[in-house]
Backbone of each chain as ProteinMPNN parsed JSONL, in Angstrom:
{"seq_chain_A": "MNDWIELSASPLSTAAAVEFATDPAAGGIDLFLGTTRQEKNGEGKSLLALDYEAYPEMAVSQMRELAARARTQWAILKIVLLHRTGRVGLGEPSVIIAVSTAHRAASFEACRWIIDTLKTEVAVWKKEVWADGTTSWVAGHTIEIPS", "coords_chain_A": {"N_chain_A": [[26.533, -12.948, 22.444], [24.584, -10.12, 22.349], [22.435, -9.027, 21.062], [19.348, -9.731, 19.521], [18.25, -9.934, 16.446], [15.852, -10.065, 14.032], [14.052, -10.931, 11.069], [10.995, -12.27, 10.464], [8.917, -14.835, 9.128], [7.12, -16.219, 10.536], [4.845, -16.453, 13.439], [5.596, -14.197, 16.168], [7.267, -14.577, 19.295], [6.506, -13.342, 22.371], [7.291, -14.226, 24.883], [9.736, -15.514, 24.353], [11.239, -13.331, 23.555], [11.35, -11.763, 25.88], [12.663, -13.529, 27.531], [15.157, -13.666, 26.269], [16.019, -11.032, 26.619], [16.342, -10.861, 29.29], [18.489, -10.261, 32.032], [20.934, -10.561, 34.517], [22.117, -8.198, 35.362], [20.292, -6.288, 34.847], [17.938, -3.748, 35.693], [15.576, -3.23, 34.67], [13.314, -4.208, 32.068], [12.164, -3.141, 29.042], [9.363, -3.665, 27.091], [8.04, -3.657, 23.906], [5.229, -4.094, 21.873], [4.132, -4.021, 18.608], [0.999, -4.061, 17.244], [-1.602, -5.447, 15.118], [-4.203, -3.333, 14.447], [-7.725, -3.118, 14.806], [-9.68, -1.793, 12.219], [-11.774, 0.42, 10.227], [-12.447, 0.955, 6.792], [-12.948, 3.666, 4.378], [-15.306, 2.845, 3.174], [-16.604, 1.544, 5.134], [-15.818, -1.066, 5.506], [-14.346, -3.779, 7.324], [-11.068, -4.238, 8.709], [-9.105, -7.07, 8.002], [-6.541, -8.111, 8.232], [-2.977, -7.392, 8.207], [-0.654, -7.3, 5.589], [2.71, -7.884, 5.458], [5.665, -6.802, 3.843], [9.101, -7.032, 3.043], [12.358, -5.712, 2.234], [14.487, -7.914, 2.462], [17.359, -8.308, 2.94], [18.294, -5.689, 3.234], [16.571, -4.639, 5.214], [17.164, -6.195, 7.479], [19.854, -5.53, 7.885], [19.54, -2.823, 8.399], [18.03, -2.96, 10.757], [19.888, -4.137, 12.465], [21.697, -2.071, 12.518], [20.155, -0.103, 13.749], [20.003, -1.139, 16.343], [22.689, -0.951, 17.032], [23.023, 1.836, 16.903], [21.309, 2.602, 18.947], [22.709, 1.599, 21.089], [24.826, 3.382, 21.202], [23.659, 5.519, 22.38], [22.433, 4.831, 24.789], [23.14, 2.952, 27.781], [22.945, -0.138, 27.181], [21.948, -3.434, 27.967], [20.799, -5.788, 26.745], [19.281, -6.261, 23.542], [16.334, -6.91, 21.788], [14.965, -7.203, 18.632], [12.474, -7.77, 16.608], [10.783, -8.458, 13.597], [7.867, -8.986, 11.685], [7.14, -10.661, 8.56], [4.795, -11.214, 5.908], [1.359, -12.332, 6.517], [-0.357, -10.711, 9.152], [-2.558, -11.085, 11.631], [-5.476, -9.529, 13.267], [-4.702, -7.998, 16.349], [-2.401, -9.473, 16.622], [1.203, -9.467, 17.078], [3.283, -7.48, 14.978], [5.696, -6.465, 15.316], [8.259, -6.805, 17.717], [9.94, -5.411, 20.401], [12.451, -5.55, 22.761], [14.212, -4.258, 25.456], [16.826, -4.298, 27.694], [18.113, -2.687, 30.56], [20.248, -1.207, 33.11], [18.876, 0.648, 34.668], [15.475, 1.827, 34.704], [14.683, 4.096, 33.139], [16.32, 4.398, 30.873], [15.703, 2.11, 29.409], [13.018, 2.497, 28.672], [13.285, 4.814, 27.084], [15.09, 4.005, 25.052], [13.7, 1.915, 23.83], [11.472, 3.222, 22.806], [12.714, 5.01, 21.061], [13.803, 3.202, 19.233], [11.486, 1.972, 18.021], [10.209, 4.244, 16.949], [12.148, 5.174, 15.141], [12.564, 2.965, 13.512], [10.113, 2.886, 12.158], [10.311, 5.014, 10.403], [12.478, 4.549, 8.776], [13.215, 1.866, 8.072], [13.269, -0.685, 5.571], [10.494, -1.803, 5.088], [7.148, -2.707, 4.365], [3.577, -2.291, 4.653], [0.417, -3.718, 3.858], [-3.009, -3.147, 3.847], [-5.586, -5.466, 4.395], [-8.821, -5.912, 3.513], [-12.23, -6.719, 4.556], [-13.871, -7.038, 2.338], [-12.259, -8.079, 0.47], [-10.648, -6.295, -0.865], [-7.513, -4.477, -1.064], [-5.097, -2.222, 0.385], [-2.199, -0.21, 0.205], [-0.412, 1.043, 2.963], [0.101, 4.492, 3.586], [2.656, 5.527, 4.567], [6.131, 6.556, 5.274], [8.029, 8.861, 3.564], [11.305, 8.453, 2.424], [13.806, 10.725, 2.96], [16.475, 11.845, 1.122], [19.454, 13.581, 1.026], [20.564, 15.207, -1.922]], "CA_chain_A": [[25.72, -12.121, 21.524], [23.595, -9.418, 23.165], [21.308, -8.554, 20.257], [18.621, -10.727, 18.708], [17.625, -9.145, 15.393], [15.332, -11.047, 13.075], [12.866, -10.73, 10.241], [10.439, -13.619, 10.556], [7.646, -15.067, 8.445], [6.204, -16.928, 11.443], [4.44, -15.651, 14.606], [6.664, -13.789, 17.084], [7.012, -14.991, 20.681], [6.827, -12.356, 23.407], [8.008, -14.919, 25.963], [11.12, -15.743, 23.93], [11.906, -12.025, 23.534], [11.622, -11.37, 27.271], [13.685, -14.447, 28.057], [16.45, -13.264, 25.711], [16.423, -9.724, 27.163], [16.575, -10.988, 30.733], [19.915, -10.17, 32.332], [21.062, -10.323, 35.971], [22.544, -6.814, 35.623], [19.205, -5.375, 34.462], [16.945, -3.319, 36.67], [14.321, -3.095, 33.944], [13.207, -4.622, 30.666], [11.019, -2.51, 28.409], [8.881, -4.517, 26.005], [7.049, -3.007, 23.043], [4.639, -4.893, 20.8], [3.29, -3.321, 17.637], [-0.008, -5.069, 16.888], [-2.576, -5.068, 14.087], [-5.374, -2.687, 15.057], [-8.994, -3.19, 14.078], [-9.971, -0.515, 11.543], [-12.752, 0.368, 9.135], [-12.038, 1.866, 5.726], [-13.925, 4.685, 3.998], [-16.581, 2.22, 2.799], [-17.155, 0.838, 6.285], [-15.352, -2.458, 5.574], [-13.429, -4.028, 8.439], [-9.735, -4.763, 8.402], [-8.928, -8.486, 8.359], [-5.133, -8.398, 8.546], [-1.966, -6.598, 7.494], [0.354, -8.104, 4.885], [4.003, -7.194, 5.525], [6.681, -7.143, 2.852], [10.372, -6.394, 3.38], [13.561, -5.918, 1.415], [15.03, -8.607, 3.633], [18.781, -8.065, 3.237], [18.469, -4.313, 3.703], [15.832, -4.426, 6.46], [17.893, -6.81, 8.589], [21.057, -4.747, 8.194], [19.076, -1.578, 9.036], [17.62, -3.27, 12.128], [21.134, -4.307, 13.231], [22.276, -0.734, 12.686], [19.349, 0.578, 14.764], [20.443, -1.641, 17.647], [24.015, -0.375, 17.29], [22.847, 3.27, 17.18], [20.711, 2.713, 20.288], [23.778, 1.335, 22.066], [25.683, 4.557, 21.362], [22.923, 6.547, 23.128], [22.054, 4.349, 26.119], [23.913, 1.789, 28.241], [21.983, -1.228, 27.018], [22.467, -4.783, 28.192], [20.36, -6.648, 25.644], [18.255, -5.733, 22.639], [15.623, -7.816, 20.882], [14.208, -6.457, 17.623], [11.914, -8.783, 15.713], [9.739, -7.91, 12.726], [7.194, -9.984, 10.86], [6.736, -10.506, 7.168], [3.605, -12.026, 5.667], [0.073, -11.87, 7.057], [-0.44, -10.556, 10.6], [-3.978, -10.908, 11.957], [-5.852, -8.549, 14.29], [-4.197, -8.251, 17.694], [-1.098, -10.168, 16.624], [2.328, -8.534, 16.932], [4.096, -7.418, 13.763], [7.04, -6.107, 15.773], [8.528, -6.932, 19.155], [11.209, -4.817, 20.827], [12.717, -5.676, 24.199], [15.49, -3.632, 25.799], [17.141, -4.347, 29.127], [19.128, -1.733, 31.019], [20.423, -1.242, 34.562], [17.824, 1.483, 35.265], [14.341, 1.75, 33.793], [14.49, 5.24, 32.23], [17.026, 4.157, 29.611], [15.03, 1.073, 28.608], [11.846, 3.148, 28.061], [13.727, 5.745, 26.031], [15.702, 3.28, 23.932], [12.653, 1.149, 23.162], [10.668, 4.181, 22.047], [13.539, 5.509, 19.955], [13.942, 2.141, 18.226], [10.266, 1.807, 17.224], [9.971, 5.471, 16.173], [13.116, 5.265, 14.048], [12.26, 1.857, 12.592], [8.951, 3.207, 11.323], [10.612, 6.034, 9.392], [13.691, 4.247, 8.01], [13.506, 0.484, 7.671], [12.649, -1.077, 4.291], [9.374, -2.718, 5.316], [5.886, -2.106, 3.921], [2.4, -3.066, 5.002], [-0.775, -3.553, 3.037], [-4.229, -3.483, 4.583], [-6.457, -6.446, 3.732], [-10.165, -5.603, 4.007], [-13.186, -7.834, 4.554], [-14.47, -7.237, 1.01], [-11.256, -8.634, -0.442], [-9.773, -5.265, -1.42], [-6.302, -4.216, -0.289], [-4.54, -0.876, 0.177], [-0.891, 0.017, 0.827], [-0.393, 2.126, 3.946], [0.823, 5.609, 2.955], [4.063, 5.408, 4.953], [7.052, 7.694, 5.441], [8.952, 9.02, 2.447], [12.706, 8.571, 2.842], [14.419, 11.931, 2.387], [17.916, 11.688, 0.95], [20.067, 14.777, 0.441], [21.16, 14.818, -3.22]], "C_chain_A": [[24.594, -11.467, 22.306], [22.455, -8.802, 22.371], [20.675, -9.743, 19.553], [17.8, -9.919, 17.716], [17.123, -10.123, 14.342], [14.104, -10.553, 12.341], [12.267, -12.122, 10.111], [9.098, -13.722, 9.844], [6.657, -15.789, 9.366], [5.923, -16.09, 12.689], [5.591, -15.398, 15.578], [6.278, -14.165, 18.518], [7.483, -13.922, 21.662], [7.662, -13.004, 24.509], [9.475, -15.12, 25.605], [11.904, -14.436, 23.936], [12.287, -11.601, 24.954], [12.731, -12.243, 27.857], [15.077, -14.029, 27.569], [16.952, -11.981, 26.368], [16.753, -9.793, 28.65], [18.074, -11.048, 31.015], [20.053, -9.871, 33.827], [21.49, -8.897, 36.314], [21.428, -5.811, 35.352], [18.32, -5.034, 35.649], [15.597, -3.137, 36.007], [14.428, -3.643, 32.536], [11.986, -3.916, 30.11], [10.654, -3.337, 27.188], [7.84, -3.754, 25.215], [6.553, -4.013, 22.018], [3.868, -3.956, 19.903], [2.299, -4.344, 17.114], [-0.981, -4.532, 15.829], [-3.861, -4.578, 14.745], [-6.601, -2.847, 14.166], [-9.303, -1.811, 13.489], [-11.169, -0.713, 10.63], [-12.27, 1.335, 8.062], [-13.179, 2.816, 5.375], [-15.286, 4.103, 3.638], [-17.177, 1.406, 3.933], [-16.755, -0.623, 6.374], [-14.335, -2.611, 6.695], [-12.093, -4.57, 7.944], [-9.654, -6.216, 8.861], [-7.514, -8.75, 8.87], [-4.249, -7.377, 7.854], [-0.991, -7.568, 6.841], [1.655, -7.316, 4.851], [4.955, -7.734, 4.476], [7.96, -6.409, 3.239], [11.359, -6.564, 2.228], [14.503, -6.586, 2.412], [16.477, -8.258, 3.963], [18.978, -6.679, 3.82], [17.794, -4.109, 5.054], [16.603, -5.006, 7.647], [19.148, -5.992, 8.91], [20.677, -3.402, 8.812], [18.677, -1.826, 10.492], [18.847, -3.481, 13.024], [21.756, -2.944, 13.526], [21.49, 0.071, 13.725], [19.775, 0.162, 16.16], [21.79, -1.012, 18.012], [23.908, 1.111, 17.624], [22.23, 3.476, 18.557], [21.796, 2.534, 21.349], [24.732, 2.519, 22.228], [24.997, 5.627, 22.222], [22.576, 6.141, 24.555], [22.933, 3.146, 26.479], [22.983, 0.586, 28.297], [22.66, -2.572, 27.267], [22.094, -5.679, 27.01], [19.266, -5.973, 24.831], [17.656, -6.887, 21.843], [14.831, -6.931, 19.922], [13.755, -7.444, 16.558], [10.82, -8.145, 14.873], [9.18, -9.011, 11.848], [7.228, -9.622, 9.38], [5.501, -11.389, 7.005], [2.39, -11.483, 6.403], [0.053, -11.852, 8.584], [-1.885, -10.19, 10.944], [-4.211, -9.9, 13.067], [-5.308, -8.962, 15.66], [-2.855, -8.945, 17.753], [0.038, -9.165, 16.479], [3.028, -8.647, 15.574], [5.529, -7.054, 14.132], [7.118, -6.307, 17.288], [9.898, -6.316, 19.41], [11.329, -5.035, 22.326], [14.115, -5.13, 24.458], [15.7, -3.753, 27.298], [18.287, -3.399, 29.444], [19.203, -1.801, 32.544], [19.305, -0.472, 35.264], [16.73, 1.716, 34.234], [14.253, 2.878, 32.768], [15.114, 4.957, 30.864], [16.301, 3.112, 28.769], [13.775, 1.631, 27.941], [12.288, 4.004, 26.871], [14.269, 5.004, 24.815], [14.634, 2.539, 23.132], [11.82, 2.078, 22.274], [11.443, 4.717, 20.838], [13.64, 4.453, 18.857], [12.669, 2.015, 17.391], [10.006, 3.052, 16.369], [10.893, 5.544, 14.959], [12.874, 4.164, 13.021], [11.154, 2.248, 11.616], [9.268, 4.215, 10.215], [11.785, 5.66, 8.482], [13.758, 2.864, 7.394], [12.651, 0.057, 6.472], [11.625, -2.198, 4.483], [8.101, -1.966, 4.925], [4.725, -2.955, 4.389], [1.203, -2.674, 4.137], [-1.973, -3.988, 3.862], [-5.074, -4.441, 3.743], [-7.841, -6.296, 4.352], [-11.12, -6.763, 3.806], [-13.809, -8.074, 3.18], [-13.445, -7.736, -0.012], [-10.332, -7.594, -1.06], [-8.548, -5.083, -0.506], [-5.837, -2.783, -0.556], [-3.203, -0.762, 0.899], [-1.004, 1.178, 1.799], [0.536, 3.229, 3.423], [2.313, 5.655, 3.307], [4.851, 6.706, 4.999], [8.006, 7.735, 4.263], [10.369, 9.194, 2.999], [13.304, 9.796, 2.153], [15.932, 11.74, 2.323], [18.48, 12.972, 0.354], [20.77, 14.409, -0.864], [22.462, 15.53, -3.491]], "O_chain_A": [[23.741, -12.157, 22.864], [21.599, -8.125, 22.941], [21.362, -10.637, 19.059], [16.797, -9.301, 18.074], [17.898, -10.924, 13.819], [13.247, -9.865, 12.894], [12.952, -13.056, 9.694], [8.257, -12.829, 9.936], [5.489, -15.953, 9.015], [6.648, -15.138, 12.979], [6.446, -16.258, 15.787], [5.112, -14.079, 18.901], [8.674, -13.633, 21.775], [8.618, -12.409, 25.006], [10.357, -14.924, 26.442], [13.087, -14.418, 24.276], [13.402, -11.139, 25.197], [13.61, -11.767, 28.576], [16.044, -14.032, 28.331], [18.143, -11.84, 26.643], [17.375, -8.882, 29.197], [18.825, -11.763, 30.353], [19.348, -9.005, 34.344], [21.255, -8.432, 37.429], [21.594, -4.616, 35.597], [17.997, -5.879, 36.483], [14.59, -2.915, 36.68], [15.475, -3.562, 31.893], [10.886, -4.07, 30.642], [11.505, -3.669, 26.362], [6.866, -3.257, 25.78], [7.344, -4.7, 21.373], [3.039, -3.179, 20.377], [2.701, -5.385, 16.595], [-1.15, -3.323, 15.676], [-4.515, -5.304, 15.494], [-6.525, -2.727, 12.943], [-9.2, -0.794, 14.175], [-11.541, -1.838, 10.296], [-11.747, 2.406, 8.372], [-14.243, 2.78, 5.994], [-16.306, 4.777, 3.776], [-18.138, 0.663, 3.732], [-17.279, -1.356, 7.212], [-13.563, -1.696, 6.981], [-12.003, -5.253, 6.923], [-10.079, -6.553, 9.966], [-7.314, -9.511, 9.816], [-4.712, -6.596, 7.022], [-0.555, -8.537, 7.462], [1.713, -6.221, 4.292], [5.046, -8.94, 4.247], [7.9, -5.275, 3.716], [11.208, -7.437, 1.373], [15.237, -5.903, 3.127], [16.801, -7.95, 5.11], [19.731, -6.499, 4.778], [18.366, -3.482, 5.945], [16.683, -4.377, 8.702], [19.468, -5.786, 10.08], [21.407, -2.888, 9.66], [18.953, -0.999, 11.361], [18.859, -3.067, 14.183], [22.267, -2.694, 14.618], [22.075, 0.836, 14.492], [19.897, 0.998, 17.056], [22.006, -0.595, 19.15], [24.605, 1.602, 18.512], [22.587, 4.421, 19.26], [21.805, 3.222, 22.369], [25.377, 2.655, 23.267], [25.657, 6.533, 22.733], [22.44, 6.994, 25.432], [23.406, 2.421, 25.603], [22.329, 0.324, 29.306], [23.788, -2.81, 26.835], [22.964, -6.255, 26.358], [18.443, -5.223, 25.356], [18.373, -7.725, 21.297], [14.115, -6.024, 20.347], [14.541, -7.892, 15.722], [10.014, -7.372, 15.39], [9.914, -9.855, 11.336], [7.331, -8.455, 9.003], [5.203, -12.214, 7.868], [2.379, -10.338, 6.855], [0.397, -12.841, 9.231], [-2.366, -9.114, 10.587], [-3.27, -9.465, 13.731], [-5.436, -10.114, 16.075], [-2.231, -9.005, 18.813], [-0.129, -8.129, 15.835], [3.322, -9.74, 15.092], [6.46, -7.299, 13.365], [6.176, -6.019, 18.026], [10.88, -6.642, 18.743], [10.4, -4.734, 23.075], [15.075, -5.487, 23.774], [14.841, -3.351, 28.082], [19.278, -3.313, 28.719], [18.329, -2.379, 33.19], [18.837, -0.882, 36.326], [17.005, 1.794, 33.037], [13.799, 2.655, 31.646], [14.514, 5.241, 29.828], [16.285, 3.213, 27.542], [13.482, 1.299, 26.792], [11.717, 3.912, 25.784], [13.939, 5.343, 23.678], [14.662, 2.538, 21.901], [11.508, 1.745, 21.131], [10.897, 4.857, 19.744], [13.567, 4.784, 17.673], [12.754, 1.955, 16.164], [9.628, 2.937, 15.203], [10.463, 5.932, 13.872], [12.965, 4.396, 11.815], [11.238, 1.982, 10.417], [8.571, 4.263, 9.201], [12.063, 6.372, 7.518], [14.302, 2.701, 6.301], [11.471, 0.395, 6.378], [11.843, -3.35, 4.109], [7.989, -0.756, 5.124], [4.843, -4.174, 4.515], [1.007, -1.521, 3.753], [-1.966, -5.046, 4.491], [-5.249, -4.247, 2.54], [-8.026, -6.517, 5.549], [-10.872, -7.666, 3.008], [-14.231, -9.191, 2.883], [-13.731, -7.805, -1.207], [-9.346, -7.947, -1.706], [-8.556, -5.482, 0.658], [-6.148, -2.206, -1.598], [-3.078, -1.162, 2.056], [-1.628, 2.192, 1.485], [1.61, 2.951, 2.889], [3.146, 5.808, 2.414], [4.315, 7.795, 4.792], [8.71, 6.762, 3.992], [10.598, 9.979, 3.919], [13.308, 9.894, 0.926], [16.584, 11.503, 3.34], [18.034, 13.408, -0.708], [21.492, 13.413, -0.917], [23.08, 15.312, -4.533]]}, "seq_chain_B": "MQVTIKLFAILREKAGVSTVSLDLPDGSTVTAALEKILVFHPVLNQSLAKSACALNQAYCPRSAVLKDRDELALIPPVSGG", "coords_chain_B": {"N_chain_B": [[27.001, -2.119, -19.077], [25.587, -4.268, -16.541], [22.789, -3.861, -14.472], [20.889, -4.644, -11.64], [17.564, -4.097, -10.868], [15.493, -3.693, -8.12], [12.148, -3.999, -7.111], [9.656, -2.956, -4.82], [6.715, -3.501, -2.788], [4.164, -1.165, -3.431], [5.276, -0.343, -5.851], [6.244, -2.722, -6.981], [3.826, -4.094, -7.279], [2.444, -2.421, -9.095], [4.12, -2.461, -11.348], [4.17, -5.122, -11.853], [6.269, -6.816, -11.709], [9.13, -7.988, -9.828], [11.78, -7.725, -10.155], [14.055, -6.124, -12.339], [16.233, -6.272, -15.022], [18.731, -4.204, -16.149], [20.471, -2.897, -18.956], [22.985, -0.685, -19.083], [24.857, 2.253, -20.1], [28.344, 2.535, -19.185], [29.134, 4.358, -16.221], [26.65, 5.43, -15.787], [24.083, 7.179, -13.989], [21.937, 6.886, -11.051], [19.639, 8.314, -11.623], [19.566, 8.089, -14.433], [19.067, 5.365, -14.672], [16.535, 5.241, -13.541], [15.084, 6.725, -15.378], [15.193, 5.021, -17.545], [13.799, 2.818, -16.583], [11.273, 3.895, -16.43], [10.624, 4.088, -19.086], [10.049, 1.46, -19.768], [8.133, 0.863, -17.849], [5.897, 2.908, -17.582], [3.792, 3.295, -15.849], [4.779, 3.574, -13.347], [5.441, 6.159, -12.842], [4.254, 8.205, -11.056], [4.475, 7.014, -8.45], [7.184, 6.571, -8.313], [8.248, 9.084, -8.063], [7.89, 9.639, -5.409], [9.527, 7.884, -4.209], [12.48, 6.508, -2.636], [15.945, 5.653, -3.274], [18.033, 2.781, -3.058], [21.309, 1.72, -3.038], [22.955, -1.195, -3.421], [21.876, -2.01, -0.959], [21.978, 0.29, 0.682], [20.749, 3.524, 1.4], [20.802, 5.983, -1.191], [21.774, 8.972, -3.006], [20.14, 10.312, -5.952], [22.002, 11.066, -7.711], [24.027, 9.291, -7.577], [26.594, 7.203, -8.944], [26.424, 4.339, -10.96], [27.718, 0.972, -10.892], [28.936, -1.932, -12.704], [26.922, -4.797, -12.197], [25.68, -3.808, -9.933], [23.143, -3.547, -7.36], [20.19, -1.995, -7.454], [17.711, -0.643, -5.535], [14.29, 0.265, -5.46], [12.615, 2.245, -3.296], [9.627, 2.666, -2.001], [7.604, 4.934, 0.088], [8.159, 4.003, 3.451], [6.587, 1.662, 5.706], [6.806, 0.128, 8.034], [6.541, -1.619, 11.231]], "CA_chain_B": [[27.045, -2.829, -17.791], [24.306, -4.805, -16.097], [22.363, -3.445, -13.135], [19.631, -5.27, -11.243], [16.669, -3.183, -10.172], [14.499, -4.399, -7.296], [10.943, -3.201, -6.843], [8.944, -3.437, -3.645], [5.407, -2.993, -2.367], [3.279, -0.606, -4.461], [6.001, -0.306, -7.131], [6.25, -4.098, -7.49], [2.469, -4.422, -7.727], [2.087, -1.652, -10.293], [4.919, -2.901, -12.492], [3.895, -6.539, -12.095], [7.532, -7.569, -11.62], [9.895, -7.603, -8.639], [13.171, -7.487, -10.553], [14.274, -5.721, -13.724], [17.65, -6.219, -15.347], [18.943, -3.106, -17.109], [21.784, -2.736, -19.577], [23.211, 0.768, -19.096], [26.242, 2.656, -20.415], [29.217, 2.739, -18.022], [29.075, 5.698, -15.653], [25.268, 5.912, -15.65], [23.65, 7.506, -12.628], [20.655, 6.344, -10.617], [18.62, 9.037, -12.393], [19.499, 7.494, -15.772], [18.408, 4.061, -14.529], [15.107, 5.481, -13.302], [14.489, 7.158, -16.652], [15.053, 3.844, -18.406], [12.715, 1.993, -16.027], [9.998, 4.54, -16.779], [10.325, 3.778, -20.491], [9.415, 0.133, -19.775], [7.012, 0.831, -16.901], [5.448, 4.297, -17.348], [2.81, 3.297, -14.776], [5.461, 3.848, -12.067], [5.845, 7.561, -12.795], [3.837, 8.914, -9.833], [5.02, 6.386, -7.242], [8.639, 6.708, -8.319], [8.581, 10.436, -7.616], [7.869, 9.651, -3.94], [10.359, 6.785, -3.716], [13.916, 6.683, -2.466], [16.718, 4.594, -3.91], [19.089, 2.174, -2.239], [22.322, 1.09, -3.874], [23.554, -2.294, -2.661], [21.255, -2.029, 0.371], [22.139, 1.508, 1.478], [20.114, 4.652, 0.718], [21.766, 6.753, -1.986], [21.163, 10.055, -3.776], [19.906, 9.93, -7.357], [23.205, 11.412, -8.485], [25.033, 8.231, -7.406], [27.021, 6.556, -10.189], [26.276, 2.888, -10.862], [28.79, 0.106, -11.397], [28.463, -3.22, -13.218], [26.39, -5.745, -11.214], [25.067, -3.165, -8.769], [21.728, -3.802, -7.074], [19.525, -0.727, -7.15], [16.346, -0.92, -5.064], [13.373, 1.406, -5.424], [12.02, 2.136, -1.961], [8.493, 3.573, -1.766], [7.513, 5.318, 1.503], [8.189, 2.798, 4.288], [5.467, 1.595, 6.656], [6.991, -0.99, 8.962], [6.139, -1.418, 12.624]], "C_chain_B": [[25.64, -3.256, -17.385], [24.008, -4.347, -14.664], [21.025, -4.121, -12.838], [18.805, -4.267, -10.45], [15.654, -4.007, -9.389], [13.344, -3.464, -6.981], [10.19, -3.814, -5.671], [7.57, -2.783, -3.523], [4.609, -2.432, -3.541], [3.964, -0.561, -5.833], [6.002, -1.683, -7.785], [4.865, -4.461, -8.031], [2.101, -3.707, -9.019], [2.829, -2.152, -11.521], [4.619, -4.357, -12.843], [5.15, -7.398, -12.112], [8.281, -7.11, -10.366], [11.353, -7.304, -8.978], [13.213, -7.097, -12.027], [15.779, -5.685, -13.938], [17.852, -5.16, -16.431], [20.36, -3.153, -17.655], [21.998, -1.234, -19.759], [24.647, 1.079, -19.512], [27.051, 2.842, -19.123], [29.086, 4.176, -17.53], [27.673, 6.248, -15.502], [24.943, 6.198, -14.184], [22.332, 6.799, -12.323], [19.536, 7.007, -11.421], [18.449, 8.43, -13.783], [18.791, 6.141, -15.724], [16.905, 4.247, -14.346], [14.409, 5.904, -14.589], [14.245, 5.964, -17.567], [13.921, 2.937, -17.898], [11.364, 2.57, -16.44], [9.618, 4.312, -18.24], [9.578, 2.441, -20.554], [8.154, 0.1, -18.923], [6.519, 2.251, -16.588], [4.44, 4.4, -16.195], [3.446, 3.667, -13.42], [5.718, 5.334, -11.834], [5.533, 8.259, -11.469], [4.502, 8.35, -8.581], [6.526, 6.57, -7.157], [9.066, 8.081, -7.8], [8.671, 10.492, -6.091], [8.815, 8.619, -3.346], [11.811, 7.2, -3.556], [14.619, 5.537, -3.191], [17.756, 4.071, -2.933], [20.022, 1.431, -3.177], [23.042, 0.057, -3.012], [23.171, -2.212, -1.181], [21.568, -0.841, 1.281], [21.505, 2.661, 0.697], [21.162, 5.481, -0.01], [21.05, 7.906, -2.669], [21.007, 9.621, -5.238], [21.079, 10.286, -8.254], [24.266, 10.31, -8.399], [25.322, 7.544, -8.74], [27.011, 5.038, -9.984], [27.495, 2.168, -11.425], [28.165, -1.196, -11.9], [28.053, -4.118, -12.038], [25.865, -5.112, -9.93], [23.625, -3.623, -8.613], [21.11, -2.484, -6.625], [18.084, -1.041, -6.749], [15.539, 0.368, -5.04], [12.512, 1.253, -4.182], [10.862, 3.126, -1.834], [8.424, 3.928, -0.272], [7.346, 4.081, 2.393], [7.067, 2.836, 5.332], [5.578, 0.376, 7.562], [6.479, -0.636, 10.348], [4.706, -1.851, 12.863]], "O_chain_B": [[24.644, -2.683, -17.827], [24.855, -4.433, -13.775], [20.139, -4.16, -13.691], [19.284, -3.668, -9.487], [15.03, -4.915, -9.938], [13.537, -2.299, -6.632], [10.098, -5.035, -5.546], [7.301, -1.706, -4.055], [4.394, -3.128, -4.533], [3.305, -0.722, -6.86], [5.789, -1.805, -8.992], [4.743, -5.057, -9.101], [1.52, -4.303, -9.926], [2.253, -2.259, -12.603], [4.791, -4.776, -13.987], [5.102, -8.57, -12.486], [8.092, -5.987, -9.899], [12.072, -6.702, -8.181], [12.5, -7.665, -12.854], [16.514, -5.128, -13.122], [17.228, -5.212, -17.491], [21.318, -3.412, -16.927], [21.267, -0.589, -20.51], [25.548, 0.267, -19.303], [26.509, 3.256, -18.097], [28.944, 5.101, -18.329], [27.504, 7.408, -15.128], [25.457, 5.548, -13.274], [21.702, 6.203, -13.197], [18.596, 6.338, -11.851], [17.325, 8.273, -14.26], [18.013, 5.808, -16.618], [16.102, 3.51, -14.918], [13.28, 5.492, -14.856], [13.237, 5.895, -18.27], [13.178, 2.361, -18.693], [10.431, 1.833, -16.76], [8.439, 4.337, -18.592], [8.603, 2.3, -21.292], [7.207, -0.618, -19.245], [6.696, 2.741, -15.473], [4.259, 5.478, -15.629], [2.745, 4.026, -12.473], [6.162, 5.726, -10.754], [6.419, 8.831, -10.835], [5.026, 9.097, -7.754], [7.083, 6.709, -6.068], [10.117, 8.218, -7.175], [9.43, 11.288, -5.539], [8.905, 8.485, -2.126], [12.304, 8.103, -4.231], [13.987, 4.589, -3.656], [18.283, 4.808, -2.1], [19.591, 0.623, -4.0], [23.657, 0.395, -2.001], [24.011, -2.327, -0.288], [21.443, -0.941, 2.501], [21.692, 2.771, -0.514], [22.274, 5.665, 0.485], [19.841, 7.833, -2.893], [21.662, 8.683, -5.694], [21.145, 9.865, -9.409], [25.292, 10.387, -9.075], [24.424, 7.333, -9.555], [27.513, 4.524, -8.985], [28.199, 2.673, -12.3], [27.025, -1.523, -11.57], [28.746, -4.186, -11.023], [25.632, -5.812, -8.945], [22.972, -4.027, -9.574], [21.45, -1.935, -5.577], [17.33, -1.629, -7.524], [16.039, 1.424, -4.651], [11.781, 0.275, -4.027], [11.093, 4.309, -1.585], [9.102, 3.303, 0.543], [6.504, 3.223, 2.127], [6.657, 3.906, 5.781], [4.594, -0.316, 7.826], [6.044, 0.487, 10.605], [4.208, -1.749, 13.984]]}, "name": "protein", "num_of_chains": 2, "seq": "MNDWIELSASPLSTAAAVEFATDPAAGGIDLFLGTTRQEKNGEGKSLLALDYEAYPEMAVSQMRELAARARTQWAILKIVLLHRTGRVGLGEPSVIIAVSTAHRAASFEACRWIIDTLKTEVAVWKKEVWADGTTSWVAGHTIEIPSMQVTIKLFAILREKAGVSTVSLDLPDGSTVTAALEKILVFHPVLNQSLAKSACALNQAYCPRSAVLKDRDELALIPPVSGG"}
């Protein structure tokens, strides 16, 4: 099995992702972490965390499909695509992507394509949790479906 | 026929429920299901306009025809990553 695709309610391990992506045929492993960024809202309140929610069955099948689509575009050895659900604190990763390929250019490109596409397609949502106890859903990307 | 509607994120919060079971006439479309949901949850009107639909975990057009026991999910703008 050369893909590790998972939606997880517990903290993600960068070390485990790199270990999985490691391959003797690889000349490069590209690792991307999406992390919770410190922010202030319009009222000057600080962000405490992001709360992630998913449509689990659909999100996991979409993530598997993303890995498969990446494999049609680049000669990939291993793919790791992990996404959090639940509360993700400042600086913690909500997503980890690791891609190993024989030459580095393909791993950079594939990793970037996976995160960019994930953000516009996969059934996951995040809500900002502010220091004053208020919350706000992040605006997000509307899915356009031809009718 | 019975169709299960799943609501997520802002839609789930506004409606106050994550699942709605609808009894619809055979051959109903996604649009018909959405119209019926709005009767029970008019508060969803604005958010629903910006949402996509997924039928049995795959995005679908609103013209899609539903079958008994289908799972129709309402997908507000996604914000993963």
